[in-house]
N, C-alpha and C positions, 0 to 999 in steps of 0.2 A: 504494500500500500504506500501511496505517496503522502506528502505532508498536507494534502488538502482533502483527506478522506472525511466524509460526512457521517460515517457510521458512529454509533454510540461510543463515546470515549475518544474519538478522533480529535486532532488538533483544531480543525475548523469547527467541529461541534462544540468543543470547549470554549472557543472564542465566542461562538454564538450564545452559549449559555452565559458567559461573563457579560456580554453585551446586553442580553435580556435582563440579567440581574441589575445591571447599571440603569437600564431604562426603567425597570420597575421601581427601584429605590428613588430615582430622580423624579418619576411621575408622582409618587407618594409625597415627596418633598414639595413638589409644585402644588399639589392639592392643599397642603397645609399653609403654604405661602399665600395662595389665593384666598383661603378661608380666613386668614388673619387681616385681610383688607376690609375696610368699612364698606357698607352697602353703597355709600356715595362714591367711593373710589371705583367700585365695580360697575356702577350704573351706566348704561349707555343712553339713558334718557336725554341728557344734555346734548350729546352728539346727534341724536335723532332729531331733536328740536332745531338744531343748527342746519342740518342737511335737508330735512323734509318738512314741508308745511303740513298743517293739521289735516287739510282736505286730502292730500296725497296719502297720508297714513290711514285715514278712514277708508279710502278706496282700496288700499292694499289688504285691509283686514275684513274678513266676513263679519256680518253682525253676530256678536257674541257677548255674553255676560256670564260671569262666574264669581264665586267667592273663594278666596284662598287666605287662610290664616286671619279670618275676620275682616278682610278688605274686599270690597266689591270692585270688580274689574268690568268695565263696559266699553266696548270698542267705539260706540257712538259718543260716549261722554269723555273718556280718558284714553284715547288711542295710543298715546306714547307709553302710558303705564302698561297697557295690554301687550304692546309689541316688546317692551323691555322685559316683561314677565316671560313671554314666550322665548325670547332669546336667552334669558337667564336659565330657564328650565331645560332648554335645548343644550346649553353648555353643560349642565349637570349630566344629561344623558350621554353626551359625547365624552366628557372627561372620564366618567366611570365605565363607559364602554371600552375605552382605551386601557384603563387600569385592569379590568377583568380580562381583556384580550391579551395583554402582556403576560399576566399571571397564568392564564390558560396555556399560552404558547410555551412559556417556561416549563410548566409542569409536563406538557407533552414531550418536551425535549428530554425529560427524565423518564420517559416511557410510562407515565401515569396514564391510566385509561381515560377515555373521553369523559365518561360520567363522573369519575372521581375528580378529574382535573376541573370540570365545570363546578362541582360542589365546592372544592377548595377555593377556586378563583372567586366564586360568588360569596363564599364566607369571608374571604379577605375583603371583598368589595363592601360588604355590610359592616365589617369591623372598621375599615377606614372611613366609611360614611358616618358611622356613629361617633368615631373619634373626631372627625371633622366638625360635626354639629356640636359636640361637647366643647371643642376648642373655640368655637364661635361665641360661646356665652361669656368668654373673658374679654371680648372686645366691644367697645361702645359702638352703637349704631349698627351692630351686626346681630342678627337674631338666629338662634338655633331653631331648627324645624324638623320634627320627626317625619313630616311629609317629604322632606328632601331626601331622607334615607330611602324611602320607597322609590322615589324618582331615580336615585342613584342605583338602586338594585335593578330597576327596569333597564337602565342604561347598561349596567354590567351584563345583564342577561342578553341584551341585544348584541353586545360585543362578542360574547361567547358563542351565541347562535351563528352570527355571521362568520366568525373564524372557523367554527367546526364544520360549516357547510362549504367553505372555500377550500379547506385543507383536505 
C-alpha cells in the first residue's frame, strides 16, 4: 500500500479523522462564541431596514402570524421582525445540521454503524444545544429558549439524514 491509502488506519484516513476532529471542536467553539453575543449584535433587522423598504419585505413574505416565546409575529404588521425571526431560526437549523453532520461523519470514519452514529451525533447535538441555551442566560439581552433546543435537534436530524443519504 502507498502513503495515500484510504483504508481504516491508513495515513490519509488518519489525516481525515484529525481534520474532522478539528472541524468538530472548532464548530462547537463557534457555537459558543455566537451564543455569547447579544441579540442586538446578532440581529439582522437593522441591515434589512437599510436595504429593503417595508413594502418590499411585505411582498416577499406570505401572510402569516404566529406566537413565539410570548411575542406575536405578523408579516403584515412587523415584517422585519418576521423575516429576522425566520433567518435566525434558519441559522439555528443550518448550524446544528453542520454540527451533527460533522459528528456523524467522524463516527462513520471509526466504523460506527449508521444508526449508532446518528444516535450519538444527535445526542451530542442536544447536549451542545442545551449547553448553548444555558450559556445564554449569563449574558444580558440574550435569552435562553428550550424551543431553540428543539429547533437545533431538527437541524441536527436534517444534517444526519442528508449525509446518510448522500454517502
